[in-house]
C-alpha positions as CSV (number, residue, x, y, z in Angstrom):
1,M,18.5,9.3,37.9
2,M,19.4,10.9,34.6
3,K,22.7,10.6,32.7
4,L,24.0,11.9,29.4
5,I,25.7,9.7,26.9
6,R,27.4,11.0,23.8
7,L,25.8,9.7,20.5
8,N,28.1,8.7,17.8
9,K,31.1,9.0,20.0
10,G,34.2,10.1,18.1
11,I,32.2,11.8,15.3
12,K,32.6,15.6,15.3
13,T,30.1,17.6,13.3
14,N,30.9,21.4,13.0
15,T,29.7,22.9,16.3
16,T,26.7,20.4,17.0
17,K,26.9,17.7,19.6
18,F,24.5,14.9,20.0
19,Y,23.5,13.1,23.3
20,Y,21.1,10.6,24.4
21,L,19.2,11.4,27.4
22,K,18.4,8.3,29.5
23,M,15.8,8.2,32.3
24,G,16.2,4.8,33.8
25,T,15.6,2.2,31.1
26,E,12.3,3.5,29.8
27,K,13.0,6.2,27.3
28,I,15.7,7.8,25.1
29,T,15.7,11.2,23.9
30,V,18.1,12.6,21.3
31,H,19.6,15.9,22.4
32,V,21.1,18.4,19.7
33,D,23.5,20.9,21.3
34,G,22.1,20.1,24.8
35,R,18.5,20.7,23.7
36,D,15.7,18.3,23.3
37,R,14.9,16.6,20.1
38,P,12.7,19.2,18.1
39,P,9.0,18.4,18.4
40,L,7.4,16.5,15.6
41,V,4.2,18.7,15.7
42,P,4.5,21.4,14.6
43,S,7.6,21.1,12.5
44,T,8.8,21.4,8.9
45,R,9.2,17.6,8.6
46,F,5.6,16.9,9.8
47,T,4.2,19.6,7.2
48,L,6.2,17.7,4.5
49,A,4.5,14.4,5.8
50,L,1.1,16.0,5.4
51,L,1.8,17.4,1.9
52,V,3.1,13.6,0.9
53,F,-0.2,12.4,2.4
54,F,-2.0,14.9,0.2
55,A,0.0,13.8,-2.8
56,F,-0.9,10.2,-2.4
57,I,-4.5,11.1,-2.0
58,V,-4.4,12.9,-5.4
59,Q,-2.3,10.1,-7.1
60,Y,-4.7,7.1,-6.0
61,S,-7.8,9.2,-6.7
62,Q,-6.4,9.6,-10.1
63,R,-5.4,6.0,-10.4
64,V,-8.8,4.6,-9.5
65,N,-11.2,7.3,-10.9
66,L,-11.4,5.6,-14.3
67,P,-12.0,2.0,-12.9
68,I,-14.8,3.5,-11.0
69,A,-16.2,5.9,-13.6
70,I,-16.1,3.3,-16.4
71,V,-19.1,1.7,-14.8
72,C,-21.3,4.7,-15.7
73,M,-19.2,5.6,-18.9
74,V,-20.1,2.3,-20.8
75,N,-23.4,1.4,-22.2
76,R,-23.6,-2.1,-23.6
77,T,-27.2,-1.6,-25.0
78,K,-28.6,0.5,-27.8
79,P,-28.0,4.4,-27.5
80,I,-30.4,6.1,-25.4
81,Q,-30.8,10.0,-25.8
82,H,-31.1,11.9,-22.6
83,N,-32.1,15.4,-21.8
84,L,-31.8,17.5,-18.8
85,A,-35.1,16.3,-17.3
86,H,-33.2,14.8,-14.7
87,R,-34.9,11.3,-15.0
88,E,-33.5,8.2,-16.4
89,T,-35.2,5.0,-17.3
90,I,-33.2,1.8,-16.9
91,E,-34.3,-1.4,-18.5
92,L,-34.2,-4.5,-16.3
93,P,-33.3,-8.0,-17.5
94,D,-36.3,-10.0,-18.7
95,D,-35.5,-12.9,-16.4
96,I,-35.4,-10.8,-13.1
97,S,-37.4,-12.4,-10.2
98,E,-40.6,-10.6,-8.9
99,N,-39.2,-11.0,-5.5
100,T,-36.2,-8.9,-6.1
101,F,-37.9,-5.7,-5.3
102,S,-40.7,-5.1,-2.9
103,L,-42.9,-3.0,-5.2
104,P,-46.7,-3.3,-5.5
105,T,-46.5,-4.3,-9.2
106,T,-46.3,-7.8,-10.3
107,E,-44.6,-7.2,-13.5
108,L,-41.5,-5.1,-13.4
109,T,-40.0,-3.6,-16.4
110,H,-38.2,-0.4,-15.4
111,I,-37.2,1.8,-12.5
112,S,-37.0,5.5,-12.4
113,I,-34.0,7.1,-10.9
114,E,-33.7,10.7,-10.2
115,K,-30.5,12.3,-11.7
116,G,-29.4,15.9,-12.1
117,G,-26.5,17.8,-13.1
118,I,-25.4,20.6,-15.7
119,F,-24.4,17.9,-18.2
120,Q,-26.4,15.7,-20.5
121,E,-25.8,11.8,-20.3
122,K,-22.8,10.7,-22.4
123,Q,-21.8,7.1,-22.6
124,F,-19.5,5.1,-24.9
125,Y,-19.8,1.7,-26.6
126,W,-16.6,0.1,-25.7
127,T,-16.2,-3.6,-26.1
128,E,-14.8,-5.6,-23.1
129,L,-11.4,-5.7,-24.7
130,Q,-11.2,-1.9,-25.1
131,Q,-12.3,-1.6,-21.4
132,Q,-9.6,-3.9,-20.3
133,L,-7.0,-2.1,-22.6
134,L,-7.9,1.3,-21.0
135,L,-7.7,-0.1,-17.5
136,G,-4.4,-1.7,-18.4
137,G,-2.9,1.5,-20.1
138,Y,-2.2,3.0,-16.7
139,W,-0.1,0.1,-15.7
140,A,1.8,-0.1,-19.0
141,G,3.1,3.4,-18.4
142,Y,3.6,2.8,-14.7
143,I,6.1,0.1,-15.2
144,F,8.5,2.3,-17.3
145,T,9.2,5.1,-14.8
146,Q,10.0,3.2,-11.6
147,V,13.9,3.2,-11.8
148,P,14.0,6.6,-13.7
149,G,11.9,8.1,-10.7
150,G,14.3,6.8,-8.1
151,W,17.3,8.1,-10.2
152,F,16.0,11.5,-10.8
153,A,14.9,11.9,-7.0
154,T,18.4,10.9,-6.1
155,S,20.3,13.2,-8.5
156,I,18.2,16.3,-8.6
157,G,16.0,16.0,-5.6
158,A,12.5,14.6,-5.0
159,K,10.6,18.1,-4.8
160,W,10.5,18.7,-8.6
161,V,10.1,14.9,-9.4
162,Y,6.9,15.2,-7.3
163,A,5.7,18.4,-9.0
164,V,6.4,17.3,-12.5
165,S,4.6,14.0,-11.8
166,L,1.3,15.2,-10.3
167,G,1.4,18.3,-12.5
168,T,1.4,16.1,-15.6
169,S,-1.1,13.5,-14.3
170,S,-3.6,16.3,-13.3
171,L,-3.4,17.8,-16.8
172,A,-3.9,14.3,-18.4
173,T,-6.9,13.5,-16.1
174,L,-8.5,17.0,-16.9
175,A,-8.0,16.4,-20.6
176,L,-10.0,13.1,-20.3
177,T,-13.0,15.3,-20.1
178,L,-12.7,16.4,-23.7
179,M,-14.2,12.8,-24.6
180,Y,-17.6,14.4,-23.5
181,M,-17.3,16.5,-26.9
182,M,-16.1,13.8,-29.1
183,S,-18.3,11.6,-31.5
184,N,-15.2,9.3,-32.1
185,T,-11.6,8.8,-31.5
186,H,-12.5,8.9,-27.8
187,F,-11.0,5.6,-27.0
188,I,-7.7,6.4,-28.5
189,L,-7.5,9.7,-26.5
190,A,-8.5,8.0,-23.3
191,F,-5.9,5.2,-23.7
192,V,-3.2,7.7,-24.5
193,L,-3.9,9.9,-21.6
194,R,-4.2,7.0,-19.2
195,F,-0.7,6.0,-20.4
196,I,0.7,9.3,-19.6
197,T,-1.0,9.3,-16.3
198,G,0.7,5.9,-15.5
199,L,4.1,7.2,-16.7
200,A,3.7,10.3,-14.4
201,H,2.6,8.3,-11.4
202,G,5.4,5.7,-11.6
203,V,8.1,7.9,-10.3
204,L,6.2,8.8,-6.9
205,F,6.9,5.8,-4.9
206,P,10.7,5.7,-5.7
207,A,10.8,9.5,-5.2
208,T,9.1,9.1,-1.8
209,I,11.7,6.6,-0.5
210,A,14.4,9.0,-1.7
211,L,12.7,11.7,0.1
212,W,12.5,10.0,3.4
213,S,16.1,8.9,3.3
214,V,16.9,12.8,3.5
215,W,14.2,14.1,5.6
216,A,13.4,11.4,8.2
217,A,15.7,10.6,11.1
218,P,15.8,6.7,11.6
219,Q,13.9,7.2,14.9
220,E,11.1,8.9,13.1
221,R,11.1,7.3,9.7
222,S,8.2,4.9,10.4
223,T,5.9,7.6,11.7
224,L,6.6,10.0,8.9
225,A,6.4,7.5,6.2
226,S,3.2,5.9,7.6
227,I,1.5,9.4,7.7
228,G,2.4,10.0,3.9
229,F,1.6,6.6,2.6
230,S,-1.9,6.4,4.4
231,G,-2.9,8.9,1.8
232,T,-2.9,6.0,-0.7
233,H,-5.7,4.1,1.2
234,L,-7.7,7.2,1.9
235,G,-7.6,8.4,-1.5
236,T,-8.8,5.1,-2.7
237,S,-11.6,4.9,-0.3
238,L,-13.0,8.3,-0.8
239,T,-12.8,8.1,-4.6
240,M,-14.8,4.8,-4.3
241,L,-17.4,6.5,-2.4
242,I,-17.6,9.7,-4.2
243,G,-17.4,8.1,-7.7
244,G,-20.3,5.8,-6.9
245,I,-22.5,8.7,-5.6
246,L,-21.7,10.8,-8.7
247,C,-22.5,8.1,-11.1
248,R,-25.7,7.3,-9.2
249,Y,-27.1,10.8,-9.0
250,F,-25.6,12.8,-11.8
251,Y,-25.8,12.7,-15.7
252,A,-22.4,11.9,-16.9
253,G,-21.1,11.7,-13.3
254,W,-17.8,10.5,-14.6
255,I,-16.9,14.1,-15.7
256,Y,-17.4,15.5,-12.1
257,L,-15.1,12.8,-10.9
258,L,-12.3,13.5,-13.4
259,V,-12.6,17.3,-12.8
260,I,-12.4,16.9,-8.9
261,T,-9.5,14.6,-8.9
262,S,-7.6,16.8,-11.4
263,V,-8.3,20.1,-9.6
264,L,-7.2,18.5,-6.4
265,G,-3.9,17.9,-8.0
266,F,-3.5,21.4,-9.0
267,I,-4.4,22.7,-5.5
268,W,-1.6,20.4,-4.1
269,L,0.9,21.5,-6.7
270,V,0.7,25.1,-5.4
271,L,1.3,24.1,-1.8
272,W,4.0,21.7,-2.6
273,V,6.0,24.2,-4.5
274,I,5.7,26.9,-1.9
275,L,6.2,24.9,1.2
276,T,8.8,22.1,0.4
277,A,12.4,21.9,-0.6
278,N,14.7,18.9,-1.9
279,S,16.6,18.7,1.6
280,P,16.6,20.4,5.2
281,Y,19.9,22.2,4.0
282,V,18.0,24.4,1.3
283,H,14.5,24.7,3.1
284,K,14.0,28.4,3.8
285,G,11.6,28.0,6.7
286,I,13.2,25.3,8.6
287,S,14.8,26.0,12.1
288,K,18.6,25.6,12.5
289,H,17.7,23.2,15.5
290,E,15.5,20.9,13.3
291,R,18.0,21.1,10.3
292,D,20.9,20.0,12.4
293,Y,18.8,17.1,14.0
294,I,17.7,15.8,10.6
295,C,20.9,16.2,8.7
296,H,23.3,14.8,11.2
297,L,21.1,11.8,11.9
298,T,20.5,10.9,8.3
299,G,24.2,11.8,7.4
300,N,23.0,14.0,4.4
301,T,25.1,17.0,3.5
302,G,22.6,18.7,1.1
303,T,24.8,18.1,-1.9
304,R,23.4,16.5,-5.0
305,R,25.4,14.5,-7.6
306,L,24.3,13.4,-11.0
307,T,25.1,9.8,-10.9
308,S,24.7,7.5,-13.9
309,L,23.1,4.0,-13.3
310,T,26.0,2.3,-14.6
311,S,28.3,4.0,-11.9
312,L,26.1,2.5,-9.0
313,P,27.8,-0.2,-6.9
314,W,25.8,-3.0,-8.5
315,K,28.3,-5.8,-7.3
316,K,27.7,-4.7,-3.6
317,I,23.9,-4.5,-4.2
318,I,23.9,-8.0,-5.5
319,K,26.0,-9.4,-2.9
320,S,24.2,-7.6,-0.1
321,K,21.9,-10.3,1.8
322,A,19.8,-7.6,3.3
323,V,19.1,-5.9,0.1
324,I,18.3,-9.1,-1.8
325,A,16.1,-10.3,1.1
326,L,14.3,-6.9,1.1
327,M,13.7,-7.1,-2.7
328,I,12.4,-10.8,-2.4
329,S,9.9,-9.7,0.2
330,H,8.9,-6.6,-1.7
331,I,8.2,-8.5,-4.9
332,T,6.4,-11.4,-3.3
333,N,4.2,-9.2,-1.2
334,L,3.2,-7.0,-4.1
335,F,2.8,-9.9,-6.3
336,G,-0.1,-10.8,-4.1
337,L,-1.4,-7.3,-3.2
338,F,-1.6,-6.0,-6.8
339,F,-3.7,-9.2,-7.7
340,F,-6.1,-9.1,-4.8
341,L,-6.6,-5.3,-5.0
342,T,-7.9,-5.7,-8.5
343,N,-9.8,-8.9,-8.0
344,F,-11.5,-8.5,-4.6
345,A,-14.7,-7.2,-6.2
346,K,-14.8,-10.4,-8.4
347,I,-14.1,-12.6,-5.4
348,S,-16.9,-10.8,-3.4
349,N,-19.3,-10.8,-6.3
350,E,-18.8,-14.2,-8.0
351,L,-17.7,-16.4,-5.2
352,L,-19.3,-14.8,-2.0
353,R,-22.5,-13.7,-3.9
354,I,-22.3,-10.2,-2.4
355,S,-23.9,-7.4,-4.2
356,P,-21.9,-4.7,-5.9
357,Q,-23.2,-2.0,-3.7
358,D,-22.4,-4.0,-0.4
359,T,-19.0,-5.0,-1.9
360,G,-18.1,-1.3,-2.4
361,Y,-18.9,-0.6,1.4
362,I,-16.9,-3.7,2.4
363,L,-13.9,-2.6,0.4
364,C,-14.1,1.1,1.7
365,L,-14.0,-0.2,5.2
366,G,-11.1,-2.5,4.3
367,Y,-9.1,0.4,2.9
368,F,-9.7,2.4,5.9
369,L,-8.3,-0.5,8.1
370,T,-5.3,-0.5,5.9
371,L,-4.9,3.2,6.7
372,L,-5.3,2.4,10.6
373,G,-2.7,-0.4,10.0
374,S,-0.2,1.8,8.3
375,L,-0.4,4.5,11.0
376,S,-0.5,2.4,14.0
377,S,2.5,0.2,13.0
378,G,4.5,3.4,12.1
379,F,3.7,5.1,15.5
380,T,4.3,1.8,17.4
381,A,7.6,1.0,15.8
382,D,9.2,4.5,16.3
383,H,7.9,4.5,20.0
384,L,9.3,1.1,20.9
385,V,12.7,2.1,19.2
386,R,12.9,5.5,20.9
387,A,12.0,3.8,24.2
388,N,14.9,1.5,23.6
389,K,12.5,-1.6,24.0
390,I,13.6,-3.0,20.5
391,T,16.1,-2.3,17.8
392,L,15.0,-0.8,14.5
393,T,15.9,-4.1,12.8
394,T,13.6,-6.1,15.2
395,A,10.9,-3.6,14.6
396,R,11.1,-4.1,10.8
397,K,11.1,-7.8,11.1
398,I,8.1,-7.9,13.4
399,F,5.9,-5.8,11.3
400,N,7.2,-7.2,8.0
401,S,6.4,-10.6,9.3
402,L,2.8,-9.6,10.2
403,T,2.3,-8.0,6.7
404,S,3.7,-11.3,5.2
405,F,2.3,-14.2,7.3
406,I,-1.0,-12.8,8.0
407,P,-1.9,-13.0,4.3
408,V,-0.7,-16.7,4.5
409,V,-3.5,-17.3,7.1
410,C,-6.0,-15.4,4.9
411,M,-5.2,-17.6,1.9
412,I,-6.0,-20.7,4.0
413,S,-9.2,-19.0,5.1
414,F,-10.0,-18.0,1.5
415,Y,-9.7,-21.7,0.5
416,F,-13.0,-22.5,2.3
417,C,-14.8,-19.3,1.5
418,D,-17.7,-19.4,-1.0
419,Q,-21.5,-18.3,-0.7
420,S,-21.9,-20.8,2.3
421,Q,-19.1,-19.1,4.2
422,Q,-20.0,-15.5,3.3
423,M,-19.3,-13.8,6.6
424,L,-15.9,-15.7,7.0
425,G,-15.0,-14.4,3.4
426,V,-15.8,-10.8,4.4
427,I,-13.8,-11.0,7.6
428,T,-10.9,-12.5,5.7
429,I,-11.0,-9.7,3.2
430,L,-11.0,-7.0,6.0
431,V,-8.1,-8.7,8.0
432,Y,-6.1,-9.0,4.6
433,L,-6.4,-5.5,3.8
434,A,-5.6,-4.4,7.4
435,S,-2.4,-6.4,7.4
436,T,-1.2,-4.8,4.3
437,G,-0.9,-1.6,6.2
438,F,1.9,-2.7,8.3
439,A,4.2,-2.8,5.1
440,F,3.8,0.9,4.7
441,G,4.3,1.8,8.3
442,S,7.2,-0.3,9.4
443,G,7.7,-3.1,6.8
444,Y,9.5,-3.6,3.5
445,V,8.3,-0.4,2.0
446,V,10.2,2.0,4.4
447,N,13.1,-0.5,4.7
448,F,14.8,0.7,1.6
449,A,15.5,4.0,3.3
450,D,17.1,2.2,6.2
451,I,19.7,-0.1,4.7
452,A,20.5,1.9,1.5
453,P,19.7,5.6,2.1
454,A,22.0,7.1,-0.6
455,F,20.6,4.7,-3.4
456,S,17.1,3.9,-1.7
457,G,15.1,5.5,-4.6
458,I,16.8,3.6,-7.4
459,I,16.9,0.3,-5.6
460,F,13.1,0.7,-4.7
461,G,12.4,1.5,-8.2
462,L,14.2,-1.6,-9.6
463,A,12.2,-3.8,-7.1
464,N,8.9,-2.1,-7.8
465,T,9.3,-2.7,-11.5
466,F,9.7,-6.3,-11.0
467,A,6.8,-6.4,-8.6
468,S,4.6,-4.6,-11.1
469,L,5.6,-7.2,-13.7
470,A,4.7,-9.9,-11.3
471,G,1.4,-8.3,-10.7
472,L,0.6,-8.4,-14.4
473,I,1.8,-11.9,-14.5
474,G,-0.5,-12.8,-11.7
475,N,-3.5,-11.7,-13.7
476,I,-2.4,-13.6,-16.7
477,V,-2.0,-16.8,-14.5
478,A,-5.4,-16.2,-13.0
479,G,-6.9,-15.9,-16.6
480,L,-5.4,-19.2,-17.6
481,V,-6.3,-21.0,-14.4
482,V,-9.9,-19.8,-13.5
483,K,-12.3,-20.5,-16.4
484,K,-15.4,-20.4,-14.2
485,P,-16.2,-18.5,-11.1
486,V,-16.1,-21.5,-8.8
487,L,-14.0,-22.0,-5.6
488,E,-12.4,-25.2,-6.8
489,Q,-10.5,-23.2,-9.4
490,W,-9.8,-20.2,-7.3
491,R,-8.1,-22.5,-4.7
492,K,-5.2,-23.1,-7.0
493,L,-4.5,-19.3,-6.9
494,Y,-4.8,-19.0,-3.0
495,I,-2.3,-22.0,-2.7
496,M,0.2,-20.1,-5.1
497,F,0.0,-16.8,-3.4
498,G,0.1,-18.4,0.1
499,I,3.4,-19.9,-0.7
500,C,4.8,-16.6,-2.2
501,Y,3.7,-14.8,1.0
502,F,5.4,-17.3,3.2
503,I,8.7,-17.2,1.2
504,G,8.9,-13.5,1.2
505,G,8.2,-13.3,4.9
506,L,10.6,-16.0,5.9
507,V,13.5,-14.6,3.7
508,F,13.2,-11.2,5.3
509,L,12.9,-12.7,8.8
510,I,16.2,-14.5,8.4
511,Y,18.3,-12.0,6.4
512,G,16.5,-8.5,6.9
513,S,18.1,-5.7,8.5
514,A,17.6,-1.9,9.1
515,I,21.4,-1.3,9.7
516,P,22.8,1.1,6.8
517,R,25.2,-0.6,4.4
518,K,28.6,1.2,4.6
519,W,28.7,1.5,0.9
520,A,25.1,3.0,0.7
521,T,25.5,5.9,3.2
522,F,25.5,9.4,2.3
523,Q,29.0,9.9,3.8
524,A,30.4,7.1,1.6
525,M,28.9,8.7,-1.5
526,N,30.2,12.0,-0.6
527,N,33.8,10.6,0.1
528,N,33.6,8.7,-3.4
529,A,32.7,12.0,-4.9
530,K,35.6,13.9,-3.4
531,Q,38.1,11.3,-4.3
532,E,36.9,11.4,-8.0
533,K,37.2,15.2,-7.9
534,K,40.7,15.1,-6.5
535,L,41.8,12.6,-9.2
536,N,40.2,14.7,-11.9
537,N,41.9,17.9,-10.6
538,E,45.5,16.4,-10.5
539,E,47.9,18.0,-12.8
540,I,49.8,15.7,-15.3
541,I,53.5,16.5,-14.9
542,P,55.5,16.1,-18.2
543,M,58.0,13.3,-18.1
544,N,61.1,15.6,-18.7
545,E,60.0,17.9,-15.7
546,K,61.7,17.4,-12.4
547,I,59.7,16.9,-9.4
């Protein structure tokens, strides 16, 4: 038996009325003006999710292109002149074992590798310190634009924050190819351009949180967010594969990788400018039915207000248990995630004794599992919430617990993993990477838009700034603790990160929520703006004038 129940009873919104359509106890469908919920596919909001997905592929391909390309950019031996004969000679170490290669010769000195391409080989003689500075230059810029990114997206809209971000980073990435024509100063150029790329990319995650607070209804937020964020994992995986192939089979393969990742950005930019808008209210192609559905469930009115950071309700933010619990979970999770994403190759090579090539395959599979974890958690959470099986808060707590407590188990497993437990180490890496995807689908990453939609981008940017700093601190601590690539020294780090993951998961499990704070809704922000405008427009009556 079906029955109609009014949604948000007592709230009137122009001519639009909302209803829940209940069929037994199995499913709930939101009705707008007596019509079914507008389909997700095809829809304007789904198109937006695909473009966000494409944007994160671009961002992460540009983020990891240099860490991959630097392998074939650096030559630690004497200069070797190459022509376009498409053959390269690689000298092998003197102490290499004869049994390393199954070739008929008993005395191995070199291997010929066929290479091609339109460029001659170009390599640089950077010291280890210079290489680390180049890789760190991106993060140095990334930290500074987290909070500004959230503020700009909240104040002027996320569309142009996205456009300026990836437009700038694509130009900077393309400009890196100028190093090919430089005989010197290439290090300075590379560092400056990587710093600019980091600055540009720092705004994207906060802007995305602000974007979904406007475009995604709570019942669909997990699905849409997981589709968009899965581009981060696919972009990383594809760039690792393509970069390795280009460096292996092409002279100056790093140039091709830089050009490809920058051109992708320009293609995305054209599509983004044409097909998107800051909110459903100003989108030219969206249907009225879909616009009403999104706007009335998110509470957004389409108005933007330039808000100074000092005018934000900081006291309420600090006193909110749900917000503080979310920030703690966010920081502790990313503290571990940032560290392990940059050190899994070292763990695999130095502790598990897995070859670099096989390590690449393992990590590519791991990032693909992260993508599946993100999508599956997002779809599952929204399905369970719409079917009235669990509340949105319960969904967030379940998947945030999985993305926090599974890594705790992984840290325990890593404690016993060295060359003698190689298979266990590989399985642990894959399980860890798969579990991190739950955060992007229905965990701490999307929860900012749930509890503080009006200020989600700014609060996320603040939390991500601390998380990025924590990630840098984690690498410094690792450098102080690990002096040799032995399991005994790495165990200290596993214990530290395991404790952090456990604390973050436990705090959110106790205090976490998906219910919007009253002071952080779009309605509250609009009411405050109206009150301020009314006060500013009041006329001052002279004291000697009668009222």
